[in-house]
N, C-alpha and C positions, 0 to 999 in steps of 0.2 A: 606556468604556475598550475598546480593541480586544482581540480574542482574542490577538493576538501579544503585547501588553503583559501580559495576564493570564498567559500561559504563561511569560513571563520572570520575573514575580513569583513564580510558583509552582513553580519548578524543584525547590525543597526543601520544598514546601508540605505541612504536616501529615502527615508520613509515618506518624504514629499518629493514630487517630481514636477518639473516645469519645462516649458517648451519654447515656441517661437518668440522672438523678440518683437518689441513694439517700436513704432516710429518714435524717436525721442522728441520730447517737447522742450521748450525753452522756459526756464525759470528766471525770475528776477534775481539779480546778483545778490540782493540783500536777503533773499529767502534762504534759510539754512537748509542744508541737505538732511533728508530724513535718516533716521537710524533704524536698525533692524536687530533681530535676535542675535545674529552673529557678532555684532558690534559689542554686545554686553558680555560676551564669553571671554573672560580674562584670566582663566585658571590654567591655560596651556603652559607647559614647561618642557624644555628639552630633556630627553632621557639622560641620566647621568652616564658619563663616558664609561665608568666601571661596570655598568649594567649590560653593556654589549658583550656578546660571547667572544668577539674577536678583539676585545680591548686589550691594549698593553700600554703601560706608562711610557711616555716619550722620555728622552734623555736630554740632559742639558737644557738649553733654551727652547727646545722643540715643544715642550708641553705635552699634554695627553695625546695619544694617538691610537692606532689600531694596527693589527698584525699585517705583516707583509703578505702579498699574494703568494699562495702555495704554488710551487712549480715554476716560478718566474725568477730568474737570476738577477734581473735588473734591480739595482739599489735605488730606493726612493726616500724622500722625506714625506712623512705622513703626519698631518695635523688635524686635530679635532677641537672644536670650541663652540662658542655661542656668539652670534652676530644679530643684534637687534631682536632678541627673543627667539631666534631660530638656531637650532643646532646645525653644525656643518662638519663636513669632512673634506679634506683636500689631500691629494697625493701628487707629488711632483718627482719624476725620475731625476736622478743625478745628471743624466745626459739629456735633459729636457730639450725637446725640439722647438720650443717657443710657442707651441699651440695648446689651447685650453679647451676642454670639453666640459660643458655644464650638463649635469644630469638632473632631470625633473621626475620625481617619483609619482606614483599613482595615489588614488584615494586611500586614506589611512583611517577612515572611520570617524567616530564622534567622541573619542576619548580625549583626555587632557594631555596625555604624554605625546611629545613630539619626537619622532624617530627619523634619523637620517638613513636613507637607503643607499647602499653601495651598488653601482652599476655592474652587477656580478657577471653578466654575459659578455661585457665589453672590457672589464677591468684588465684582464691579463693581456689582451691585445693592445690596449692603450699604453700601458706602461712599457710593454716590450718594444713598442714603436716610438717611444719618446714623448707621448702625449701626457700632459697633466690633466687631472679631472677634479671637479669639485661638485658637491651636492649639498643642498639645504634640506632641512626637515620642514621648512616653512614655519611661520610663527603661529599658525592656527591650523587645526584639522577641519573636518567637514569638506563639502565640495566647494572649496574656496580657491578658485582658479586665479582670481585677482591677487590674493596674497601670494600664491605660488609664483606668479610672474614677477611680482615686486621683489620677493625675497631671493629668488634665483638670480635676478638681475643685480640686486644689491651685493650678493656674494661674488658675482663675476667682477663687479667694480672694485671690490675690496681685495681681490686675489693677491696683487703684488704687495699691498700694505700688510696683509696677514703674513705673507712670506717674510717680509722685512722684519716684522715683529718677532718672528721665530728664528731670525738669524740668517736668512738667505735672501740675497738681493736678486730680484728677477726683473727683467725688462717687461714692458707691456706685451701681452700675447700678440703674435703676428696674425693669428687666426683664432676665432672663437666659434665653437660649434655648440649646438643645443640639441640634446637627445632626451626623449621622455617616453614613458609608457602610460597608457590609459588616460587618467586625468592629467598625468604628466605629458601625454601626447597633446591634450588640449592646451596645456600651458605652453608647450613647445610651438604649436601652430599659432597660438594667439600672440606669443611674445614677438614674433617677427612681422606682425601686421602693421600697416601704416597707422591704423587707429591707435594701436598700443604705443607706437613711437610718438604719437601726438599727446596722449593722455597719461602715460605711465610716469610715476614719480622717479623711478630708477630706470634709466635708459641704457640699453646695450645694443650695439650694432653687430649682430651675429653674421657669420659668413656662410653658414649652412645649417640646415635643420633636419632632424630625423625623428618625426613623430611615429611611434609604433603603437598599434592597437588603440589609436587615439580617438578622443571624442572630437573629431575634426568637423562635426556638424554642430558643435557647441550645444545650444539649448534644444536642438532638434532631437537629441538623445532622449530627453524627458518627454517629448511628444510621443516618441516610440513607446516608452514605458506606459504612458497613459492609454495609447491606442491598444497595446497588448492587453492590458487589463480589461478594456471595454470589449474587445473581441472575445476574451475568455468568458466574460459574463454573458455575452450574447449567445455563444454556442452552448453555454451551460444552462440557458433558460432563464437568466435573471438580467436581461439586457439593460434595464433602466434603473437598477439599484444604484444609489449614489456612490461615486467612487470612494469617498472618504469612509463609507461604511463597509469597506472590504473585509474587515475582521468578522463581520456578521455572516458572510457568505463564502469565505475562502474555502472552507472544508467542503461545502456543497459543490462549488465550482470544480475543485480538483476531482472529486469523486465522479462527477458527471462527465469529465473530459478524459480521465485516465483510470485504467484499471491498476496500473502501476505508474506513478509519476516519475519521470515523464517519458518512460521507455515504452509503455504499452498504452497508446491512446485508444479511446472509444471511437465510435463512428463520428461523433461530434468533435472529439479531440483531433481526429485526422483533418477535419475541416479547419480547425484552428491552426493546425500545422501548416496547411496550404496558405492560409491568409497571412501568417507570420512569414512564410517563405517569401511571398511577394512584397510584403511590407519592408523586409530587411535587405532587399537587393536582387530578388528574383531567383529563378532556377540556377543552381550552382552545385558543384561537388561539395561534399562534406556537410551540407546543410542538415540532412537527416541525422547525421551523427551528432551534430551540435545540438539539435532539438532534443535528442535523446540524452543529452548530458545533464542528468538530474541534479548534480551538484551545482552546476552553473545556472540551470533553470531555477533552482531554489533561490539563488542570489537575485535573479531578475524578478521573480514573483515576490521577493521580499521588498521590492520597491513599491508595490501596489498599495493604494489606499491613502496616499498623501494628499495634502491640501494645495500642492503646487508651489509652495514657497521654498522647496528643496532644503528642508530642515532649517529654515530661518536665514538662508543666504539671500532670499528675496522677501519682500513684504507682500507682494501680490503674485498671483499665479499667471505665468506666461504660457501655460499649457494651451495648445491649439491643435486640434486634430480634424478640423473642418475640411482641410485641403486633401485629406487622404481619400482615395477611391480604392476601397478594399476589393481584392480579387481572390478567387479560389483556384485560378489556373493562369497560364501564361497568355491567354487570349484576352486582349484588352476590351473586347466587346462584352457588354454586361448581360449575363443571363438573368432570368427572373429571380433566381436564388440570390445572385449577387446584388441585384437591385433591392431586394428585400433586406439584405444585410446592411447595405449602405443607408437605407432609410431607417432601419430599426436600431442600429448600434448607438450607444451613448457617445455623445460628442463633447469635447472640451473647447471652450472659447477663452482666449487670452484676455486678461485685464490690461487695459491700456497702460503703456509705459512701465510695465513690470520690470523690464531690464534695460531701462533707458540709459543714454549717455549721462555722465555726471560731471559736476564741476570739481569734485574732490579727488579726481583720479580716474582710473579705469571703471568701466561698467562693473557691476557686481559679478556678472558672469561675462568675461571678455569674449568678444566675437572673433570668429575665424571667417573673415569676409572674402578671402582670396586675393587680398591686396598685399603682396609681398614682393621683394626685389632680389631675393637670394635663392639658390638652389634648395629644393626640398625633396627628400626621398622618404616615402612612407611605406609601411608594411601593415597588412591586416590579415587575420586568419578568416577563412571562409565560413567556419561553423560557429563563430562567436555570437552568442545570443545576448550577451551583456552589453557590449559596445559593438553593434552589428556591422556587417560589411557595408551597408549603405552609408555609413559615416564617410567612408572613403569616396563613395560616389558623390555625396554632397560636396565634399572638398574639391573634387574635380570640377563639378558644375560651377561652383563659385569662382574658382581660379580661372576657368575659361571665360566666364562672364566678365571678369576684370582684365582679361587679356594676358593672364599669367600662366596659362596652361603649359607653356613651354618650360616653365620653372618647376613643374611638379611631375615627379616620376613616382609611380605607385606599384607595389608588388603584392600579389595574392599568395597566401601560404595555406597549404592543405592541412589544416588542423582544426579540431572541434571545440576548442576552448578559448579563453581570453588571454592574450599575450603569451601563448605557449609557443614561442619561437625557439629554435635550436640556437646554440652558440654560433654555429657557422652561418646561419641565415642572418643573424644580427651583425656579425663581423663583416660579412660580405656587403651588407647594406651600408654600413658606416664607411668601409674602405672605398666603396664606389662613390659615396657622397664626397669624400675628401678628394678623390681623383677628379670629380666633376668641378669642385670648387677651385682646386689648385692647378689643374691641367686643362680644364675646359672640356674634358671628355664626358659627355652626357651619358649616363648609364641606361641600360635597357630597363623596361618596366612592362607591366601588364595593362591591357585595355580593360578598364573597369566598367565601361559604360555600354558596350554593345551586347545586348541580351544573348544573341546566339554564341558569341565568344565566351561569355561568362558561364553559359550553360553547358559548354563542351565538357565531356568526361575528362579531358586532359587539362582543363583550366587549373592554373596554379602550379603546374608541374615544373615550370621553368626555374623558379626561385626557391622551391621547397627542397630542403636538404635534411634528410632523415637520420643521417649518421652522427654519432657523437664524437667530440674531440676528447683528448685526454682530460680526465677529471670531471667531465660532464655527467650528471646523473642519468642513469638508464633504468632506474627502478620504477615500479608501477607508480603512476601519477606524474612522472617526468614527461617532458615534451618528447624526448626520443622514444620512450616506451610507448606512449600513446600513439605515435605514428604507426607502430606495428599493427594497430587495430583498425587503421583507416584503409579504404580502398586504394589499391596501388594505381600508379599512373599507367595508362594504357601503353602497351608496347608499340614502338614506332613501326 
């Protein structure tokens, strides 16, 4: 996705940010669960089918649908509709292989229109190989992962019933996969967790999962946003200004840190860059290019200034940056300058139980604890400033801590933006996941934890594929075009 598109999506993005979860407390059974701003938002409505650019009326009993995939000769049934307030799309090849892929879309802003997102990079591959796919708009916007999990699961459970109502009898899927981008990557990783299996109202036993550019550190993403703002304020000379007063100082901070945002840092801006490098995963290729991606940086800086409730998803702030030890270089020993930084930077402290376990279903922001029992393959770009590379490191740490490191394969991609994977990278990952699930052949991945490995100039070269397939965009802003601007992999 281009930086321009990301900036458009994020004009109202996450004006409040939250972080680490609290230890849940026990409430009396008779005590009602609290409500929050998100609960009172009842004006969401699915986009009318005819408003989609690829809409076409279905025929006979098939109802409304959408156009066939260009360049693919496989005939499919395509159905669109509404389930429990969520829009949906389903596509089933006539020669269906019995397997279903559920797609979870990313953050869609704070508007009232609910939009179904087609898994464009995978769609042609899926139907050409006999897979059915289904995607929900979710019944609410905002950063509502809880709703995303429930509505995606509900659609998976209704798949055969919807098909029967449209005149096609299908057996229950023999395998069900879950794939998602960004917030949808959070949904994907959370949906397969043991905690979700326990507390979700709609339950699905997935066979394999592919979170891409995902928020697999769950609420730790919002700790990052908070820490980034605090570091920017520190290096701009306003270290203790209240974070919710960001609008008062944002212009001053930018001018003190950048001659041109964010491509030409000042001396203090260069220090900010090094602190963010270490905060987001350490020395690695493509970080500098990601930091200079002003469109995506604008999205990130647009999250600054919140009160920690994540736009009313929570009632209390779980922001917590006290655990961070900020560094200006790769040496873990603290210089005097680094000691002064860690003493002087503004810190956020979580409010107890801000994202606790609930009796009425999932946490408001579901956890990715590393407790899963199925193969998981994830991808992350190295220069992503919005959902940074350290999300995949957190995922690894948690999975290993729970004894599930063997079920998680991760891949690093040499790209400077958010979710800007090529079609081939996406297809290769999905195909390898399926082979792992169905044939037991575990795919290769990257070591995301060893600093010397991650810092190597050749890191990320193994699974990065810069060439386009037929029909894939190559114009400025596309993933393929952007790769031409990146440092090439070193010659062997």
